[in-house]
C-alpha positions, 0 to 999 in steps of 0.5 A: 494535510502534507505531501512528501515526494521522496524516495521511499525506499531510502528515506521513509524511516527518516521522515515519519515516526512509528504509526504516524501516517493514516494514509499512503498513496502509490499512484501509477508507480514505475512498473520496472518491467525487467525481473532484475528490477522488480526489487525497485518497485515501490510495493514489495515485501520489504517496503511493506514492512517499512510502510506498516511501521509508519502507518497507524493501525487502521491506516490505508494504503491506496495503489493504482496502476494501468499495468495489469502485471504490476497491479497483480504484483502489488495485490499479491504483495499486500495479500501475502503481508500479515499486517495488511488486509483488503478493504471490503467492497462496501468500504471501497464504495464508501471511501471518497479517496477511492473515487479519486484514484483514477482522476487525481493525477495527470497520468490517471487523466491520460489513462482515462482519456485513452480509455485505458484500464486501471488496477487498484489495490486498497488495503488497511494496516492491521495489528499483527496476531499470533495463534499459539496453542489455539489462543489468538494474541494481538500484538501491539504495533510496536512489537519487535521480533527477536 
């Protein structure tokens, strides 16, 4: 197992090859409350494109926050991205990493001690598909749009 702590907005394509990662964790990220700073959030439509590039098909993105508005933002971004789908309730229950999200960090432990709420979003990287003239086509993960 390896951990890289870096500015994903700038450097993630420099560290990882296409489809190299199986899991990505975004635990209690900075909420950047001001609307003009929403572009700095680590879950955004643009960055999800980058994450989809480095995650293998079937790879999982785990997010958790104690800020409800940010939790909704991350969930909405992931729901609207064509290369991610939410895990089912059954899959969430079976995933051991999901059980650790709330307590694996100092911030998570602090939120738990203070009786705070958390908001999770856990999504799987899927292959992109197209429907053209009633025919479903699954595109390879390395498909390049032209």
